[in-house]
C-alpha positions in Angstrom: 61.8 -22.9 25.4 61.0 -19.2 24.8 60.2 -20.0 21.1 57.8 -22.8 22.2 55.9 -20.5 24.5 55.5 -18.0 21.8 54.0 -20.5 19.3 51.6 -21.8 22.0 50.4 -18.3 22.6 49.9 -17.6 18.9 47.9 -20.8 18.5 45.8 -20.1 21.5 45.0 -16.6 20.1 43.8 -18.2 16.8 41.5 -20.6 18.6 40.1 -17.7 20.5 39.5 -15.8 17.3 37.7 -18.7 15.7 35.5 -19.1 18.8 34.6 -15.4 18.7 33.7 -15.7 15.0 31.5 -18.7 15.7 29.7 -16.9 18.5 29.1 -13.8 16.4 27.7 -16.0 13.6 25.4 -17.7 16.0 24.2 -14.4 17.4 23.7 -13.0 13.9 21.6 -16.0 13.0 19.5 -15.4 16.1 19.2 -11.6 15.8 18.8 -11.0 12.1 15.3 -12.5 11.8 14.2 -10.4 14.9 15.7 -7.3 13.4 14.0 -8.0 10.0 10.7 -8.5 11.8 11.2 -5.2 13.8 12.0 -3.4 10.5 8.9 -4.8 8.9 6.7 -3.7 11.8 8.2 -0.2 11.8 7.5 0.0 8.0 3.9 -1.0 8.5 3.4 1.5 11.3 4.8 4.2 9.1 2.5 3.1 6.2 -0.5 3.3 8.6 0.5 6.9 9.5 0.8 7.8 5.8 -2.7 6.5 5.1 -4.1 8.4 8.2 -2.5 11.6 6.9 -4.0 11.0 3.5 -7.4 10.4 5.1 -7.1 13.7 6.9 -6.3 15.3 3.5 -9.5 13.9 2.1 -11.6 15.3 4.9 -10.0 18.8 4.5 -10.5 18.7 0.7 -14.1 17.6 1.0 -14.8 20.4 3.5 -14.0 22.9 0.8 -15.5 21.1 -2.1 -19.1 20.2 -1.4 -18.4 17.3 0.9 -17.3 15.3 -2.1 -14.0 13.4 -2.7 -11.8 14.3 -5.7 -13.1 11.2 -7.5 -16.7 12.4 -7.1 -16.2 16.1 -7.8 -16.2 17.5 -11.4 -13.1 18.7 -13.1 -14.6 22.3 -13.3 -14.7 22.3 -9.5 -11.3 20.8 -8.9 -12.0 17.0 -9.0 -11.5 14.4 -11.6 -15.0 12.7 -11.8 -15.3 13.6 -15.6 -12.1 11.6 -16.3 -13.5 8.6 -14.3 -16.6 8.7 -16.5 -14.4 6.9 -19.0 -13.1 3.4 -18.5 -9.4 2.3 -18.1 -8.2 5.3 -16.1 -5.5 3.5 -14.1 -2.8 5.7 -15.7 -4.3 8.7 -14.0 -4.4 7.3 -10.5 -1.7 9.9 -9.5 -4.1 12.7 -10.4 -6.2 12.0 -7.3 -3.3 12.7 -5.1 -2.0 15.6 -7.1 -5.4 17.3 -6.4 -4.8 16.7 -2.6 -1.3 18.2 -2.7 -2.1 21.2 -0.5 -4.1 19.1 2.0 -1.1 16.8 2.2 1.1 19.6 3.2 2.9 19.5 -0.2 4.6 16.3 1.1 4.7 13.7 -1.7 6.6 11.3 0.6 3.2 10.5 2.3 2.2 8.7 -0.9 5.0 6.1 -0.7 4.9 3.1 1.6 8.3 2.6 3.2 8.0 -1.1 2.3 7.5 -0.3 -1.4 10.3 -0.3 -4.0 9.1 3.0 -5.4 10.6 6.3 -4.3 8.7 9.5 -3.4 8.7 12.5 -5.7 10.9 15.3 -4.6 8.2 17.9 -5.4 4.6 17.8 -6.3 4.7 20.6 -8.9 7.9 19.5 -10.7 8.2 15.7 -10.3 4.8 14.3 -9.5 3.5 13.6 -13.0 2.8 9.8 -13.1 2.1 6.7 -11.0 5.7 5.8 -10.3 5.6 7.9 -7.1 2.5 6.4 -5.6 2.0 3.3 -3.4 -1.7 3.5 -2.7 -4.8 2.6 -4.8 -7.9 4.8 -4.9 -11.4 3.6 -4.0 -13.6 5.6 -6.4 -16.9 5.4 -4.5 -15.6 5.9 -1.0 -17.2 8.5 1.2 -17.8 9.3 4.8 -21.6 8.5 4.5 -20.5 4.9 4.1 -17.9 4.4 6.9 -16.9 0.9 5.7 -16.4 2.0 2.1 -12.8 1.3 0.9 -10.9 4.6 0.4 -7.4 3.3 -0.4 -4.7 0.9 0.5 -1.5 -0.8 -0.5 -1.1 -1.2 -4.2 -0.1 -4.9 -4.1 -3.6 -6.4 -4.4 -4.3 -9.0 -7.1 -6.9 -11.4 -8.2 -7.4 -14.9 -6.9 -7.0 -16.6 -3.6 -3.3 -17.2 -3.6 -0.7 -14.4 -3.2 1.5 -13.8 -6.2 5.2 -12.7 -6.3 4.7 -9.3 -7.9 2.5 -6.2 -7.1 -0.8 -7.7 -8.3 -3.0 -5.2 -10.1 -0.3 -2.5 -9.9 2.2 -2.9 -12.8 5.8 -1.9 -12.4 5.5 0.2 -15.6 3.4 2.7 -13.7 0.6 2.5 -16.3 -1.8 1.6 -13.5 -5.0 -0.4 -13.6 -8.8 0.3 -13.4 -10.3 -2.7 -11.6 -13.7 -4.0 -10.7 -13.4 -6.0 -7.5 -16.5 -8.2 -6.6 -18.1 -7.6 -3.2 -20.8 -9.3 -1.1 -19.2 -12.7 -1.8 -18.3 -15.4 0.7 -15.6 -16.5 -1.8 -12.2 -14.9 -1.7 -11.7 -13.2 -5.0 -8.6 -11.0 -4.4 -5.4 -11.5 -2.4 -2.5 -9.3 -1.3 0.7 -10.3 -3.1 4.0 -11.2 -1.4 5.3 -7.7 -1.7 5.4 -4.8 0.9 3.8 -5.9 4.2 3.3 -9.6 3.2 6.9 -10.6 3.8 6.2 -12.4 7.1 2.7 -13.5 6.1 2.5 -16.2 3.4 -1.3 -15.5 3.1 -0.7 -11.8 2.3 -1.3 -8.7 4.4 -1.7 -5.0 3.9 -3.1 -1.7 5.2 -6.3 -0.1 4.0 -8.1 3.2 4.7 -11.9 3.5 5.0 -14.5 6.1 4.3 -14.7 7.1 8.0 -11.0 8.0 7.9 -9.8 5.0 9.9 -6.9 2.7 8.8 -7.0 -1.0 9.2 -4.3 -3.7 9.1 -5.7 -6.7 7.2 -4.8 -10.1 5.9 -6.2 -11.3 2.6 -8.8 -13.4 4.3 -9.8 -10.7 6.7 -10.1 -8.1 3.9 -12.5 -10.4 2.0 -14.6 -11.5 4.9 -14.9 -8.3 6.9 -14.6 -5.5 4.4 -15.3 -6.6 0.8 -18.1 -8.8 1.8 -20.0 -5.9 3.3 -18.9 -3.1 1.0 -21.5 -1.0 -0.9 -21.1 -1.6 -4.6 -20.0 1.2 -6.9 -22.9 2.6 -8.9 -21.3 5.3 -11.1 -19.6 3.1 -13.6 -18.6 4.3 -17.1 -21.4 3.8 -19.6 -21.6 0.2 -20.7 -18.9 -0.9 -18.3 -20.8 -1.9 -15.2 -19.7 -5.4 -14.2 -22.2 -8.3 -14.1 -21.7 -8.9 -10.4 -21.8 -6.2 -7.6 -18.3 -4.7 -7.4 -16.3 -1.7 -6.2 -14.1 0.2 -8.6 -10.4 0.6 -7.5 -7.9 2.6 -9.4 -4.3 1.3 -9.0 -1.1 3.2 -9.6 
């Protein structure tokens, strides 16, 4: 009789354990998507803060350099405009941010979006020597006289109206890209890929910073309709490389 009671208690404990495991599995199925969404939101907020700090860095640098951005100031005066007088300068995108190192508080981690696969450089002087430590493109013609000009944004922008699976114009090799993006068009010509902040948005989403120092959260459609469509075209193209349609020049890392 004692033996029977012991077996019954062991069997009952096993049933309890299975029930607990099932309940935990159900809770995990319910909570994991919510946790993933919360993590994605936190990453995007952190990215917004990065871009805001970079925008402040631009304003500080401009104040000491003739009210010009690094892309508009000559090399002799600390900028990189001479280099941009040549086409295909994507590989030097990182240079724009190296110039801002002091204004960024010598904190290269500001240049990496937490949703990006890339990792920040440990040190500007020693490790920051290429695009592999940068998450944000550079709008060459952005300035505070044109508040809606596009200063920068997440690197996973690509051509077309459908989001791709990779990082768009920004190659994993770090070789960068020098891109003319059409503006003033009712047709969507570019789209954020399914990387970084687009995980929960099948149409693509990202953060951008503007010439007035503000940072905006945008979808692909919103970016085209409310920002690109009304952007001022870049005018200082390399000789012989001005696009046939009005466009802005974006340098991708």
